[in-house]
C-alpha positions in Angstrom: 43.6 28.0 -31.8 44.3 25.0 -29.6 45.1 25.4 -25.9 48.7 24.7 -24.9 48.4 23.3 -21.4 51.5 23.8 -19.3 51.3 23.3 -15.6 54.1 23.3 -13.1 52.5 21.1 -10.5 54.4 22.7 -7.6 53.0 26.1 -8.5 49.3 25.6 -9.5 46.6 23.0 -9.7 44.8 24.2 -12.8 46.4 24.6 -16.2 48.0 28.1 -16.1 47.2 30.3 -19.1 47.0 34.0 -19.6 44.7 35.1 -22.4 41.8 37.4 -22.9 38.4 36.0 -22.0 36.2 36.6 -25.0 33.2 38.8 -24.4 29.7 37.6 -25.1 26.1 38.9 -24.9 23.6 36.4 -23.4 20.5 36.4 -21.3 20.5 35.4 -17.6 17.9 33.5 -15.6 15.9 36.7 -15.0 15.9 37.6 -18.7 18.5 40.3 -18.2 21.0 40.8 -21.0 24.5 40.2 -19.7 28.0 40.7 -21.1 31.2 39.3 -19.6 32.2 42.9 -19.2 29.3 43.4 -16.7 31.4 41.4 -14.3 34.7 43.3 -14.7 36.4 43.6 -11.3 35.2 40.2 -10.1 36.9 36.9 -10.3 34.8 34.5 -12.4 34.4 30.8 -12.6 32.9 30.0 -16.0 31.5 26.6 -17.1 29.7 25.4 -20.2 27.0 22.7 -19.8 23.3 22.0 -19.6 20.9 21.2 -16.8 19.9 17.8 -18.1 23.5 16.6 -18.5 24.4 13.3 -16.9 28.2 13.1 -17.7 30.5 16.1 -17.5 28.1 18.6 -15.7 27.3 17.0 -12.3 30.9 17.1 -11.0 31.3 20.7 -12.3 28.0 21.8 -10.9 28.9 20.2 -7.6 32.2 22.1 -7.7 30.4 25.4 -8.4 28.1 24.7 -5.4 31.0 23.9 -3.1 33.1 26.9 -4.3 30.1 29.2 -3.9 29.6 28.2 -0.3 33.3 28.4 0.6 33.9 31.7 -1.2 30.6 33.5 -0.3 32.5 36.4 1.2 34.8 36.8 -1.8 34.6 39.0 -4.9 33.5 36.1 -7.2 30.9 35.4 -9.8 29.8 32.0 -11.1 28.7 31.8 -14.7 27.1 28.7 -16.2 26.6 29.0 -20.0 23.9 26.7 -21.2 24.8 24.8 -24.4 21.2 23.5 -24.6 19.1 26.8 -24.7 15.9 25.2 -25.8 15.6 22.9 -22.7 17.4 25.1 -20.2 15.7 28.4 -20.7 12.5 27.2 -19.1 14.3 25.8 -16.0 17.0 28.3 -15.5 15.4 30.4 -12.8 14.6 27.4 -10.6 18.0 25.8 -11.1 19.9 29.0 -10.3 18.1 29.5 -7.0 20.4 26.9 -5.4 23.5 28.9 -5.9 22.7 32.4 -4.6 22.9 35.8 -6.1 26.5 35.4 -7.4 25.4 32.7 -9.9 24.3 33.4 -13.4 22.9 30.9 -15.8 23.3 32.4 -19.2 21.8 31.3 -22.5 20.9 32.7 -25.9 19.8 31.5 -29.3 21.7 28.6 -31.0 23.9 31.0 -33.0 24.9 33.0 -29.9 25.8 29.7 -28.1 27.8 28.5 -31.0 29.7 31.8 -31.2 30.6 31.8 -27.5 31.5 28.0 -27.3 33.7 28.4 -30.4 35.5 31.4 -28.9 36.3 29.4 -25.7 37.1 26.3 -27.8 34.3 24.2 -26.4 32.8 22.2 -29.2 29.6 20.5 -28.1 27.9 18.1 -30.4 24.8 15.9 -30.2 25.0 12.2 -31.1 22.4 11.2 -33.7 19.3 9.8 -32.0 20.4 11.1 -28.5 19.4 14.0 -26.3 22.9 14.0 -24.7 25.2 16.7 -25.8 28.9 15.8 -25.7 31.1 18.6 -24.5 34.3 19.4 -22.6 33.8 19.8 -18.9 36.3 22.6 -18.4 35.9 25.2 -15.7 37.7 28.5 -16.5 39.0 30.8 -13.8 39.0 34.4 -15.0 40.7 37.2 -13.1 39.4 40.7 -12.3 40.7 42.1 -15.6 38.9 39.5 -17.6 41.8 37.3 -18.5 41.6 33.5 -18.3 44.2 32.5 -15.8 43.5 28.8 -15.1 41.6 26.0 -16.8 40.4 23.0 -14.9 39.5 19.9 -17.1 36.7 17.8 -16.0 38.9 15.5 -13.9 40.3 18.5 -11.9 37.7 18.9 -9.1 39.8 19.2 -5.9 38.0 22.2 -4.3 40.8 23.0 -1.9 43.4 23.2 -4.7 41.1 25.3 -6.9 40.7 27.7 -4.0 44.5 27.9 -3.7 44.7 29.0 -7.4 41.8 31.4 -6.8 43.8 33.2 -4.0 46.9 33.2 -6.1 45.1 35.7 -8.4 45.5 38.3 -5.6 49.3 38.0 -5.7 
């Protein structure tokens, strides 16, 4: 299923969608098993990437950090799903400390990661002879009933405008 992006610029910043966010079962930075349903009732920013990434991830991680600081009083969770479980598992706890207790770095085995990336239509791949993993840099904004409401491609990182969409979820 391909995404059909429609966005009426005067209404929203991110691409407006309304579809169920697919559930998953992964392990967080404290080795606790997590499901997307564990976060029911929270707004969720979801991103797929990896700690060592030098391309799509730094702007998205920066957006997560900015949003987490500006929305610290809000009912919001930040989920970073690692697409490089072998390397990220050992660094996940240290990395996650910068974001506070509303941040979850989730990972699993390669099959689990493939299943969840496929269900969100993120198709990472490794170039032959490289450690870099090519992947889409989308951030998903999920509402309190676990529906994807907005998708922000990697070039959509205007924090103020993302926050406007975030508050529209309350309307």
